[in-house]
N, C-alpha and C positions, 0 to 999 in steps of 0.2 A: 580366546579370540583376539585377533592381531588388530592393532590400530590401523585405521585407513591412512594412506598417504595422499598428498594433494592431488596427485594424478588420478586416483581413484575416485576422489570427491568430484573433480572437474568432469569425469566421464559420466557420472550419475546425474549432474545438474544439467537441466535442459537449457539450451540457449534460445535467444530470440532471433529474429530475421537478420538483424545487424549483428548478431554474435555477442550480445550482453547476456551475462548469466541472469536468468529469469528472476531470481531472488533479489538481485541488485536492481532490477527494473522495478519491481513492486515495492522496494524500499524507497527508491528514487521517486516514485508516483506518491507515496504517502507524504514524503518530506515536501514535496512541490504542492501538494494539496494544503498541507498545514501552514505553508508559507503564503498561500493565495497567490501562486504563480500559476496562472491558468494556461498560459501557452506551454510551459514545461510540462504541466499535468496532462495537457492533450497529447503532447509528444509521447510520453511514457505510456498512456492509455493506448494510443494508436499502435505502439511498438508492441505491447502485449496482444492486442486485438488481431493485428495483421500477422503475428507470428503463430496464429492458430490456438490462442488461449481465450477464444471469444467467451465461452461460459464461465471460465475462471475469472476473467476481469470483471464481469457483471457481479458475481458473488463477492470478489474483493471489495469493490467500490461500495457495494450495499453494506458490507460489514463495516467499512471505515465510516460511512455516513451514519451507521447506527450508533457506533462508538461515540462520534462527535456530538451528535444531537443528544445522546444521553448525558454526556458531560455538561453540554450547555444547560440542559434542564436541571442538573444538579446545582450548577453555579447559580441559577436564576433563583432556585429555592433558597439557597444559602443567603443570597442578597436580600430575599424578602424576609428572611428570619432575622437577618442583622438590622434590617430597617425597623423591624417591630420592636426591637430592645431599646 
């Protein structure tokens, strides 16, 4: 099996309406959410939504929020345990 070159990879990767690679948009959305940059988060969300990835964006945001809330729950439990000692 031959390794893929950059041209093959770019042809397989879907682009958004403003020609961003979709994977970069999803990464940018995650980073902007973690940085609490809400205007930027909206921009990346709209970019995915209006590029035809409506169902995928809702699933992605739900997955991110689940991971973040699970992390916050663990941190809360650890703080409570530390306070008990």
